[in-house]
C-alpha positions in Angstrom: 1.4 1.6 -38.5 2.0 -2.0 -37.1 0.3 -4.9 -39.1 1.2 -7.6 -36.8 1.2 -8.2 -33.1 4.7 -7.9 -31.5 5.1 -11.1 -29.3 7.9 -9.4 -27.3 5.8 -6.3 -26.6 2.8 -8.3 -25.8 4.7 -10.7 -23.5 6.2 -7.8 -21.5 2.8 -6.1 -21.2 1.3 -9.2 -19.7 4.2 -9.4 -17.2 3.6 -5.7 -16.2 -0.1 -6.4 -15.9 0.6 -9.3 -13.5 3.2 -7.0 -11.5 0.5 -4.3 -11.2 -2.2 -6.7 -9.9 0.5 -8.0 -7.5 0.7 -4.6 -6.0 -3.0 -4.5 -4.9 -3.3 -8.2 -3.7 -1.3 -8.9 -1.9 1.0 -6.0 -1.9 -1.3 -3.0 -0.9 -3.4 -5.4 1.2 -0.4 -6.5 3.3 1.1 -2.9 3.4 -2.1 -1.4 4.8 -3.2 -4.3 7.1 0.3 -4.2 8.7 -0.2 -0.6 9.7 -3.7 -0.9 11.4 -4.6 -2.1 14.8 -5.2 -6.0 15.4 -9.0 -5.5 15.4 -9.1 -4.1 11.9 -6.6 -6.3 10.0 -8.9 -8.5 8.1 -11.4 -5.6 7.3 -8.4 -3.6 5.8 -7.3 -6.7 3.7 -10.9 -7.2 2.6 -11.2 -3.8 1.2 -8.3 -4.2 -1.2 -9.4 -7.7 -2.1 -13.0 -6.8 -2.6 -12.0 -3.7 -4.7 -10.1 -5.9 -7.0 -13.1 -8.0 -7.7 -15.5 -5.1 -7.9 -13.5 -2.9 -10.3 -12.7 -5.7 -12.6 -16.3 -6.2 -13.2 -17.1 -2.5 -13.6 -14.1 -1.9 -16.0 -15.5 -4.6 -18.2 -19.1 -3.3 -18.1 -18.5 0.4 -18.5 -15.2 1.8 -17.0 -12.9 1.0 -19.9 -15.2 2.5 -22.4 -15.6 5.7 -20.6 -12.0 5.9 -20.1 -10.5 4.9 -23.4 -12.9 5.1 -26.2 -13.3 8.4 -28.2 -16.2 10.4 -27.1 -15.3 14.0 -26.2 -12.5 15.9 -24.3 -14.1 14.9 -20.9 -15.4 11.5 -21.1 -15.3 8.5 -23.7 -18.1 6.9 -25.4 -20.0 3.5 -25.1 -18.5 1.6 -28.1 -16.8 -1.0 -25.7 -19.8 -1.4 -23.3 -19.5 -4.7 -21.8 -16.2 -4.9 -24.0 -18.4 -5.4 -27.0 -16.5 -5.4 -30.4 -13.3 -6.5 -28.8 -13.3 -9.9 -30.7 -13.2 -7.9 -34.0 -9.4 -7.2 -33.5 -8.4 -9.8 -30.8 -5.5 -11.1 -32.9 -4.3 -7.6 -34.4 -2.4 -4.6 -33.1 -4.3 -2.1 -31.4 -4.6 1.7 -32.2 -6.0 3.9 -29.3 -8.4 6.5 -30.6 -8.1 5.3 -34.4 -9.1 8.1 -36.8 -8.4 10.9 -34.3 -5.4 13.4 -34.2 -4.3 11.9 -31.0 -4.2 8.3 -32.2 -1.6 5.9 -30.6 -0.8 2.8 -32.6 0.5 -0.1 -30.6 2.0 -3.4 -31.3 -0.3 -5.3 -28.8 -3.8 -6.5 -28.9 -6.5 -4.4 -27.3 -7.3 -7.3 -24.8 -3.8 -6.7 -23.3 -4.3 -3.0 -23.2 -7.6 -3.4 -21.5 -6.3 -5.9 -18.8 -3.1 -3.5 -18.1 -5.4 -0.4 -17.8 -7.7 -2.6 -15.5 -4.9 -3.2 -13.0 -4.4 0.6 -12.7 -8.1 1.2 -12.3 -8.1 -1.4 -9.4 -5.2 -0.1 -7.3 -6.1 3.5 -7.5 -9.4 3.3 -5.4 -7.7 0.6 -3.1 -5.2 3.3 -2.4 -8.0 5.8 -1.3 -9.1 3.2 1.4 -5.9 4.0 3.6 -7.3 7.3 4.5 -10.5 5.9 6.3 -9.5 2.6 7.8 -11.4 1.7 11.1 -14.4 3.7 10.3 -16.5 3.2 7.1 -19.3 0.8 6.7 -18.7 -2.1 4.2 -22.0 -1.3 2.3 -20.8 2.4 2.0 -17.4 1.2 0.8 -19.0 -0.9 -2.0 -21.4 1.8 -3.2 -18.8 4.7 -2.8 -16.0 2.7 -4.8 -18.4 1.9 -7.6 -19.4 5.4 -8.1 -15.7 6.7 -7.6 -14.3 4.3 -10.3 -16.9 5.4 -12.9 -17.5 8.9 -12.1 -13.9 10.0 -10.8 -11.3 7.6 -12.2 -12.7 6.9 -15.5 -13.2 10.6 -16.7 -9.6 11.6 -15.3 -8.1 8.6 -17.2 -9.7 9.9 -20.3 -8.5 13.5 -19.9 -4.9 12.4 -19.7 -4.7 9.1 -21.7 -7.7 9.2 -24.0 -6.9 10.0 -27.5 -9.2 12.9 -27.4 -8.9 13.8 -23.8 -8.3 17.6 -23.2 -5.2 17.2 -21.2 -3.7 14.7 -23.6 -4.4 17.4 -26.3 -2.6 20.0 -24.3 0.6 17.7 -24.2 0.5 16.6 -20.6 3.4 14.3 -19.8 2.1 11.6 -17.3 4.0 8.4 -18.2 2.2 6.1 -15.6 -0.2 8.0 -13.6 1.1 10.9 -11.6 -2.3 12.6 -12.0 -4.6 9.8 -12.9 -3.5 7.6 -10.0 -1.6 9.4 -7.4 -2.9 12.9 -7.1 -6.4 11.5 -7.7 -6.2 8.8 -5.0 -4.4 11.2 -2.5 -7.0 14.0 -2.9 -9.8 11.4 -2.7 -8.4 10.0 0.4 -8.1 13.6 2.0 -11.8 14.3 1.2 -12.8 10.9 2.7 -10.8 11.6 6.0 -12.4 15.1 6.3 -15.9 13.8 5.7 -15.8 10.7 7.9 -14.0 12.5 10.6 -11.2 11.2 13.0 -11.1 7.8 14.5 -12.4 7.5 18.0 -9.3 8.1 20.4 -7.3 9.9 17.7 -4.3 11.7 19.4 -5.2 10.0 22.7 -5.1 6.2 22.3 -2.1 4.2 21.1 -2.8 3.5 17.3 0.6 2.1 16.4 0.8 -0.5 13.7 0.0 -4.0 14.9 2.5 -5.9 12.5 5.1 -4.0 10.7 6.5 -7.2 9.3 3.3 -7.3 7.1 3.7 -3.8 6.0 7.4 -4.4 5.1 6.3 -7.4 3.1 3.7 -5.4 1.4 6.1 -2.6 0.7 8.5 -5.0 -0.9 5.8 -6.2 -3.2 4.8 -2.8 -4.0 8.5 -1.8 -4.9 8.8 -4.7 -7.2 5.5 -4.5 -8.6 6.0 -0.8 -9.3 8.8 -1.5 -11.8 6.1 -3.0 -14.0 3.6 -0.3 -13.1 5.9 2.3 -14.4 7.6 0.6 -17.2 4.4 -0.5 -18.8 3.8 3.1 -19.6 6.0 2.4 -22.7 3.3 -0.1 -23.9 6.1 -2.4 -25.0 9.5 -3.4 -24.6 12.0 -0.6 -25.5 14.8 1.5 -24.6 12.4 3.8 -22.8 11.1 0.8 -20.8 14.5 0.1 -19.7 15.0 3.8 -18.6 11.7 3.7 -16.8 12.8 0.7 -14.7 16.1 2.3 -13.8 14.5 5.7 -13.0 11.9 3.9 -10.8 14.7 2.1 -8.8 16.8 5.2 -8.4 13.9 7.2 -7.2 12.7 4.7 -4.7 16.2 4.5 -3.3 16.7 8.1 -3.0 13.4 8.8 -1.4 14.0 5.9 1.3 17.2 7.5 2.2 15.9 11.0 2.3 13.0 9.9 4.6 15.1 7.9 6.8 17.8 10.5 7.3 15.4 13.2 7.9 13.7 11.1 10.7 17.1 10.2 12.1 18.3 13.7 12.3 15.0 15.0 13.9 14.0 12.0 15.9 17.2 10.3 16.6 16.1 6.9 15.2 15.3 5.9 11.6 12.1 3.7 11.8 11.2 0.8 9.8 7.8 2.5 9.1 9.7 5.7 7.9 11.9 3.7 5.5 9.0 1.9 3.7 7.0 5.1 3.6 9.9 6.8 1.9 10.3 4.2 -0.6 6.6 4.4 -1.5 6.9 8.2 -1.7 9.7 7.9 -4.2 7.7 5.2 -6.2 4.8 7.6 -6.3 6.7 10.7 -7.3 8.7 8.9 -10.1 5.4 7.6 -11.7 4.6 10.3 -13.9 8.3 11.0 -14.9 9.6 7.3 -15.2 10.0 7.0 -19.0 10.7 10.9 -19.4 13.7 11.4 -17.2 17.4 10.6 -17.0 18.9 8.9 -13.8 20.1 12.2 -12.3 16.8 14.0 -12.3 15.2 10.5 -11.2 17.3 10.6 -8.0 16.4 14.3 -7.4 12.8 13.5 -7.8 13.0 10.7 -5.3 15.0 12.7 -2.7 12.6 15.8 -3.0 9.5 13.4 -2.7 11.0 11.8 0.4 11.5 15.2 2.2 8.3 16.5 1.0 6.2 13.6 2.0 8.1 13.2 5.4 7.2 16.9 6.2 3.4 16.5 4.9 3.1 13.4 7.2 5.0 14.4 10.3 4.5 18.1 10.5 1.5 19.3 8.2 -1.1 16.5 9.3 -0.5 16.8 12.9 -0.7 20.7 12.6 -4.0 20.6 10.8 -5.4 17.8 12.7 -7.0 15.6 10.2 -6.9 11.9 10.3 -5.6 10.4 6.9 -5.1 7.2 8.7 -2.4 5.5 6.5 -1.3 8.8 4.7 -2.9 8.6 1.5 -2.8 12.2 0.9 0.5 12.8 2.4 2.3 10.2 0.5 0.3 9.7 -2.8 -1.2 13.1 -3.0 2.0 15.1 -2.1 4.3 12.6 -3.9 2.1 12.7 -7.0 2.1 16.5 -7.2 5.9 16.7 -6.8 6.5 14.1 -9.5 4.1 15.7 -12.0 5.5 19.1 -11.6 9.1 18.0 -11.6 8.3 16.1 -15.0 7.7 19.5 -16.5 11.2 20.6 -15.6 13.1 17.4 -16.1 11.4 15.6 -19.1 13.8 14.5 -21.8 13.2 13.0 -25.3 10.4 13.3 -27.7 7.0 13.4 -26.0 4.8 15.6 -28.1 4.7 18.4 -30.4 3.7 20.8 -27.8 7.1 20.6 -26.0 10.0 22.9 -26.4 12.7 22.1 -29.0 16.3 22.6 -28.0 19.2 21.1 -29.9 16.9 18.7 -31.8 15.5 17.1 -28.7 12.3 17.8 -27.0 12.7 18.6 -23.3 10.9 20.1 -20.4 10.6 23.7 -19.9 8.2 26.6 -18.8 5.4 25.5 -21.3 5.4 21.8 -20.3 5.6 22.9 -16.6 2.4 25.1 -17.1 0.7 22.2 -18.6 1.7 19.9 -15.8 0.4 22.6 -13.2 -3.0 22.8 -15.0 -3.2 19.0 -14.9 -2.5 18.9 -11.2 -5.1 21.7 -10.4 -7.6 20.1 -12.6 -7.2 16.6 -11.1 -7.3 18.1 -7.6 -10.4 20.1 -8.1 -12.4 17.6 -9.9 -11.4 14.7 -7.7 -12.2 16.6 -4.5 -15.7 17.6 -5.8 -16.6 14.4 -7.2 -15.4 12.4 -4.4 -17.4 14.6 -2.0 -20.5 14.0 -4.2 -20.1 10.2 -4.2 -19.8 10.2 -0.5 -22.8 12.3 0.0 -24.9 9.7 -2.1 -23.4 6.9 0.0 -24.2 8.5 3.0 -27.8 9.3 1.9 -28.4 5.7 0.9 -26.6 3.4 3.4 -24.8 5.8 5.7 -21.0 6.1 5.8 -19.6 5.4 9.2 -20.1 2.6 11.7 -21.3 3.4 15.2 -19.1 4.3 18.0 -19.8 1.0 19.5 -18.9 -0.9 16.4 -15.7 1.1 15.9 -14.5 0.3 19.4 -15.3 -3.3 18.9 -13.3 -3.5 15.7 -14.4 -3.8 12.1 -13.2 -7.4 11.6 -15.8 -8.9 14.0 -18.6 -6.2 13.3 -18.5 -6.3 9.5 -17.1 -9.8 8.6 -17.7 -11.9 11.7 -14.0 -12.8 11.8 -10.9 -12.0 13.7 -7.1 -12.5 14.0 -6.1 -14.3 17.2 
């Protein structure tokens, strides 16, 4: 067990933390704002910015304790309420779940781990907002996101990454959040879209992106930030960290090409929106696998995600008629499912004692694939049910949706008294 903080590991994790924060503000804020109409640009950016502040405080008060302290298989305890007790080991290496069978010793202080995981807790609910742009009240957003962060994100994070979490005990392989972040956010987005209903004029009015240049800039920030998002799953600087960076880049490239070529073949022109959507799909899908797969499987995962998400967004969504405005489910939900299941097939290297042993190396197989499927199903079911419950509470207390007149005028002016000229 490490007795001293490793400055290299600590420095790298601080860099990763900054990269993940960069993904939300300004990355996701620009990405989403570029894809909405002019009258909703500021409101869309405000959602990401405000969630960053809100979840930072909630994580400090209660979220981190529920997600990462030992308590039970489904939820953590209260030993880090308001981050109390953090000062006792501020200058020492940190062991997650010390004293439990799933204890994970690290060479970084707990404060760095808290901050890195906070960045994940911030971007996950921010992704959800893409499903309901143009139509949720700001008061409802604040209440819903507070409930969702503590009641949905924290428990699932505990299941997968908590030392005594039940999926962790089963041996789930989720390097950087295929279930916790991607499937969770995608399913929550789908439920939000279904509960709030379609935007006024959906399918009849022109709802083309107002400024794709914003969206491309945001996608670029997401791509670069995702290298820290995924490689930080190694919790230090190692060979696995380097492989995670490489796998992430390859998957993103493969998915971009797959989406663009599919669109080119079917619609005769590869669009800018399609290219950046494909890149995000690949980044999403490689998230659970990044530190567990070699370059060849990483490319396969990226290409598979590009094709699957393209089909989900351009065929399945119009066929079913739901209004997932910016494709939170079509990209994050579907991409997360593809990547999580693919990890069960392609995982390479020692992950846990539950994996199949072949030629002295633990690799994926039927057992791990089954565990991954259980993780996907459990995340899907709990996220859907708990998201619906949080929405119903917000509806009862403050109401969810702005009026028809307010929606037509635009949320920038109605909710914030400002507009882009």
